[in-house]
C-alpha positions as CSV (number, residue, x, y, z in Angstrom):
1,M,-19.2,-40.3,-79.5
2,S,-20.1,-42.9,-76.8
3,V,-19.6,-41.9,-73.2
4,I,-18.3,-44.6,-70.8
5,S,-18.2,-44.1,-67.0
6,K,-15.1,-45.1,-65.0
7,G,-17.2,-47.9,-63.5
8,S,-18.1,-49.2,-66.9
9,K,-14.5,-49.0,-68.0
10,A,-13.5,-51.1,-65.0
11,L,-15.9,-53.8,-65.9
12,L,-14.7,-53.8,-69.5
13,L,-11.1,-54.0,-68.3
14,A,-12.0,-56.9,-66.0
15,G,-13.4,-58.8,-68.9
16,A,-10.4,-58.1,-71.0
17,L,-8.1,-59.3,-68.2
18,A,-10.2,-62.5,-67.7
19,L,-10.1,-63.6,-71.4
20,P,-6.4,-64.5,-71.6
21,A,-6.5,-66.2,-68.2
22,T,-9.4,-68.4,-69.3
23,A,-7.7,-69.4,-72.5
24,G,-4.5,-70.2,-70.6
25,V,-6.4,-72.5,-68.2
26,A,-8.1,-74.3,-71.1
27,A,-4.8,-74.8,-72.8
28,Q,-3.2,-76.1,-69.7
29,D,-6.1,-78.5,-69.0
30,A,-5.8,-79.9,-72.5
31,S,-2.1,-80.4,-72.2
32,N,-2.0,-81.9,-68.7
33,D,-5.1,-83.4,-67.1
34,D,-3.3,-83.9,-63.8
35,V,-2.8,-80.1,-63.2
36,L,-5.7,-77.9,-62.2
37,T,-5.2,-74.2,-62.2
38,T,-7.8,-71.8,-60.8
39,V,-7.5,-68.1,-61.8
40,Y,-9.0,-65.6,-59.4
41,G,-9.9,-62.2,-61.0
42,S,-11.1,-59.0,-59.5
43,V,-12.9,-55.9,-60.9
44,P,-10.4,-53.1,-61.3
45,T,-10.8,-50.4,-58.7
46,E,-10.2,-46.6,-58.9
47,G,-6.5,-45.9,-58.5
48,P,-4.5,-42.8,-57.7
49,E,-3.8,-39.9,-60.0
50,I,-0.2,-40.1,-61.0
51,E,1.7,-37.0,-62.1
52,G,5.1,-36.9,-63.7
53,I,7.0,-37.1,-66.9
54,I,6.8,-39.9,-69.5
55,S,10.3,-41.4,-69.2
56,A,9.9,-44.5,-71.3
57,R,7.4,-46.1,-73.8
58,N,7.2,-49.8,-74.7
59,G,4.2,-51.0,-76.8
60,D,1.0,-50.3,-74.8
61,Q,2.9,-49.3,-71.7
62,I,4.3,-46.0,-70.5
63,E,6.6,-45.3,-67.6
64,V,5.8,-42.1,-65.7
65,T,8.5,-40.8,-63.3
66,S,7.3,-38.5,-60.6
67,A,9.1,-35.5,-59.0
68,D,10.4,-37.7,-56.2
69,G,11.9,-40.2,-58.7
70,T,9.3,-42.9,-58.4
71,A,8.7,-44.7,-61.7
72,T,5.3,-46.2,-62.4
73,V,4.5,-48.5,-65.4
74,I,1.0,-47.8,-66.7
75,T,-0.8,-49.7,-69.4
76,I,-2.7,-47.9,-72.1
77,N,-5.7,-49.6,-73.8
78,D,-8.6,-48.8,-76.1
79,E,-10.7,-47.4,-73.3
80,T,-8.0,-44.8,-72.3
81,T,-9.0,-41.2,-72.9
82,I,-6.0,-39.0,-74.0
83,K,-6.5,-35.3,-73.8
84,A,-4.4,-32.2,-74.6
85,K,-5.2,-28.9,-73.1
86,G,-4.2,-25.6,-74.7
87,G,-5.5,-22.7,-76.7
88,F,-6.6,-19.3,-75.5
89,L,-6.5,-19.2,-71.7
90,G,-5.9,-22.9,-71.7
91,L,-9.6,-23.7,-72.4
92,G,-9.3,-25.6,-75.6
93,R,-9.2,-29.4,-75.4
94,K,-8.8,-32.1,-78.0
95,T,-8.8,-35.9,-77.8
96,L,-5.7,-37.6,-79.2
97,T,-4.4,-41.1,-79.8
98,A,-1.7,-43.1,-77.9
99,D,0.9,-42.0,-80.5
100,S,0.9,-38.6,-78.9
101,L,2.4,-40.0,-75.6
102,L,6.0,-39.0,-76.3
103,N,8.9,-39.3,-74.0
104,G,9.5,-36.1,-72.0
105,I,5.9,-34.9,-71.8
106,P,4.6,-34.0,-68.3
107,V,1.3,-35.8,-67.7
108,A,-1.4,-36.4,-65.2
109,V,-2.9,-40.0,-65.3
110,E,-6.1,-41.1,-63.7
111,T,-5.6,-44.8,-63.1
112,L,-7.5,-48.0,-62.5
113,V,-5.8,-50.8,-60.4
114,A,-6.0,-54.5,-61.0
115,G,-3.8,-56.5,-58.7
116,D,-0.4,-54.9,-59.0
117,R,-1.0,-53.4,-62.4
118,Y,-2.0,-49.8,-63.3
119,F,-4.2,-49.0,-66.2
120,A,-4.7,-45.5,-67.6
121,D,-8.3,-44.3,-67.5
122,E,-7.5,-40.8,-68.6
123,V,-4.2,-39.1,-69.6
124,R,-4.0,-35.3,-69.6
125,F,-1.2,-33.0,-70.7
126,S,-0.5,-29.6,-72.2
127,A,-0.8,-29.1,-76.0
128,N,2.3,-26.8,-75.7
129,D,4.3,-29.6,-74.1
130,L,3.2,-32.0,-76.9
131,E,4.3,-29.5,-79.5
132,T,7.7,-29.1,-77.8
133,A,8.2,-32.8,-77.5
134,T,7.3,-33.3,-81.1
135,M,9.8,-30.6,-82.2
136,I,12.5,-32.2,-80.1
137,R,11.8,-35.7,-81.6
138,N,11.9,-34.4,-85.1
139,G,15.0,-32.4,-84.5
140,T,16.6,-35.5,-82.9
141,N,15.8,-37.6,-86.0
142,Q,17.6,-35.0,-88.1
143,R,20.6,-35.0,-85.7
144,F,20.8,-38.8,-85.9
145,V,21.4,-38.5,-89.7
146,Q,24.0,-35.8,-89.1
147,N,25.6,-37.7,-86.2
148,E,25.8,-40.9,-88.4
149,T,27.8,-38.9,-91.0
150,A,30.1,-37.5,-88.2
151,I,30.6,-41.1,-86.8
152,Q,31.6,-42.4,-90.2
153,E,34.1,-39.5,-90.6
154,N,35.5,-40.2,-87.1
155,A,35.8,-43.9,-87.9
156,A,37.8,-43.2,-91.0
157,A,40.1,-40.9,-89.0
158,T,40.5,-43.6,-86.3
159,E,41.4,-46.2,-88.8
160,A,44.0,-43.9,-90.4
161,L,45.4,-43.3,-86.9
162,R,45.5,-47.0,-86.1
163,G,47.4,-47.6,-89.3
164,R,50.2,-45.4,-88.0
165,F,50.1,-46.5,-84.3
166,G,48.8,-50.1,-84.5
167,D,52.1,-51.9,-83.9
168,I,53.8,-49.3,-81.7
169,D,53.6,-49.3,-77.9
170,K,56.3,-46.8,-77.1
171,Y,55.5,-43.1,-76.8
172,N,57.3,-39.9,-75.9
173,I,55.6,-38.2,-72.9
174,K,55.3,-34.5,-73.7
175,G,53.8,-33.5,-70.4
176,T,51.7,-34.7,-67.5
177,T,49.0,-32.7,-65.6
178,N,47.5,-33.9,-62.4
179,V,44.0,-32.8,-61.1
180,Y,43.1,-33.6,-57.5
181,F,40.0,-34.8,-55.7
182,D,38.4,-34.8,-52.2
183,T,38.4,-38.0,-50.2
184,G,35.9,-40.5,-51.7
185,K,34.8,-38.1,-54.4
186,Y,35.1,-38.0,-58.2
187,N,33.5,-34.6,-59.0
188,L,35.8,-32.0,-60.7
189,S,36.6,-28.7,-59.0
190,D,36.5,-25.4,-60.9
191,E,40.3,-25.4,-60.8
192,A,40.5,-28.9,-62.3
193,R,38.0,-28.0,-65.1
194,A,40.2,-25.0,-66.1
195,E,43.4,-27.1,-66.1
196,L,41.9,-29.9,-68.2
197,C,40.8,-27.5,-71.0
198,Q,44.2,-25.8,-70.8
199,V,45.9,-29.3,-71.3
200,A,43.6,-30.0,-74.3
201,Q,44.4,-26.6,-75.9
202,Q,48.2,-27.2,-75.5
203,A,48.0,-30.8,-76.8
204,E,45.9,-29.6,-79.8
205,Q,48.9,-27.5,-80.9
206,M,51.1,-30.7,-81.1
207,D,51.0,-32.9,-84.2
208,N,49.9,-36.5,-83.6
209,A,49.3,-35.9,-79.8
210,L,47.2,-38.4,-77.9
211,L,45.9,-38.2,-74.3
212,L,46.3,-41.0,-71.7
213,V,44.1,-40.6,-68.6
214,V,45.0,-42.6,-65.4
215,G,43.0,-42.4,-62.1
216,Y,44.4,-43.0,-58.6
217,T,43.3,-43.0,-55.0
218,D,45.0,-42.7,-51.6
219,S,45.2,-45.7,-49.3
220,T,41.9,-45.1,-47.5
221,G,39.3,-47.9,-48.0
222,T,39.4,-51.3,-49.5
223,Y,41.0,-52.3,-52.8
224,E,37.6,-52.9,-54.5
225,I,36.3,-49.5,-53.5
226,N,39.5,-47.7,-54.5
227,Q,39.6,-49.5,-57.9
228,E,36.0,-48.4,-58.7
229,L,36.7,-44.8,-57.4
230,S,39.9,-44.5,-59.5
231,E,38.0,-45.6,-62.6
232,R,35.2,-43.2,-62.0
233,R,37.7,-40.3,-61.5
234,A,39.4,-41.2,-64.8
235,G,36.0,-41.5,-66.6
236,R,34.9,-38.1,-65.3
237,V,38.1,-36.5,-66.6
238,V,37.7,-38.2,-70.0
239,N,34.1,-37.1,-70.3
240,Y,35.0,-33.5,-69.5
241,L,37.9,-33.4,-71.9
242,Q,35.6,-34.7,-74.7
243,Q,32.4,-32.9,-73.9
244,Q,33.5,-29.6,-72.6
245,C,37.1,-29.1,-73.9
246,G,36.5,-30.4,-77.4
247,W,39.1,-33.2,-77.4
248,K,38.3,-35.8,-80.1
249,P,37.5,-39.3,-78.8
250,W,39.7,-40.9,-81.4
251,R,42.7,-39.0,-80.0
252,M,42.3,-40.6,-76.6
253,L,44.0,-43.8,-75.4
254,S,41.9,-46.1,-73.2
255,P,41.7,-44.6,-69.7
256,T,42.4,-46.8,-66.7
257,G,42.1,-46.8,-62.9
258,M,45.0,-47.8,-60.8
259,A,43.5,-47.6,-57.3
260,E,46.3,-46.8,-54.8
261,A,49.1,-48.1,-56.9
262,D,52.0,-45.9,-58.0
263,P,51.5,-43.3,-55.2
264,A,52.9,-39.8,-55.8
265,A,53.5,-39.2,-52.1
266,D,53.6,-41.0,-48.7
267,N,50.1,-42.2,-47.7
268,S,51.0,-41.9,-44.0
269,T,50.3,-38.1,-44.0
270,A,47.3,-36.1,-44.9
271,Y,49.3,-34.1,-47.4
272,G,50.6,-37.2,-49.1
273,K,47.1,-38.7,-49.4
274,A,45.9,-35.4,-50.9
275,Q,48.6,-35.7,-53.6
276,N,47.6,-39.3,-54.3
277,R,43.9,-38.6,-54.9
278,R,44.5,-37.6,-58.5
279,V,44.0,-38.2,-62.1
280,A,47.1,-37.9,-64.4
281,V,46.5,-36.6,-67.9
282,N,49.5,-37.5,-70.0
283,V,50.2,-36.0,-73.4
284,L,51.8,-38.6,-75.6
285,V,53.3,-38.7,-79.1
286,S,54.4,-42.0,-80.7
287,K,58.1,-42.2,-81.3
288,S,57.5,-43.3,-84.9
289,V,55.9,-39.9,-85.8
290,D,57.3,-37.6,-83.2
291,G,58.7,-34.6,-85.0
292,L,57.0,-35.3,-88.3
């Protein structure tokens, strides 16, 4: 096995960076004699050690996101050394290929810098983390197959439902539940979470029931801000109903945000504004199938 120092790697990298640039200049000279382009190159210098989690992978580049949220794109090349540490007392080491750089692995990357680009000189991580990431990826692939089957089943159910409701725009309202929000917020309170799952359980007992979710705000703020806030409130409620309360997505009508329209109370008082910062969850049944 050949041993290459960091300085030697930098020189090799500089040569690799210079080749495409020279070819580009030659091509440009051949196509346009009036244009002269001079490319200035520099030998890559030792860069910082970057620690974080691999958050994305695209070809020969990885994105490493640090604990403070900073995302750095780093290029992997033939001179990059990739090592996994593990074994008894963590003393065992083995050299791996770039295929082992999976999303989600915590890594420490020694870098070289050329211009504004980072190149990986050495990538280190735990063999246990690699094993975990591999298990997750393999399990995810299996779930993709299972989810595809579930998606097809849901699509069939949705089409059957549309066949019954496609040309009908009138529904009987079986009940409405309001959940409330703090000023400018769209996070759900513990009380709201409990009420939403209770609504879902009650609606589940009704044949052919659908849910319609509508978000509102008080009169504080501009229309643009309130429209976005009402949509976010509605979206948060929809997500919670589906993800935590088990409500099927195909039994949900399209949610909407109404900003400060259709107030439930007078916006001139603090109490009235509190009543207007709400999301209404309506339980509907089409008149064509109600009672069937």
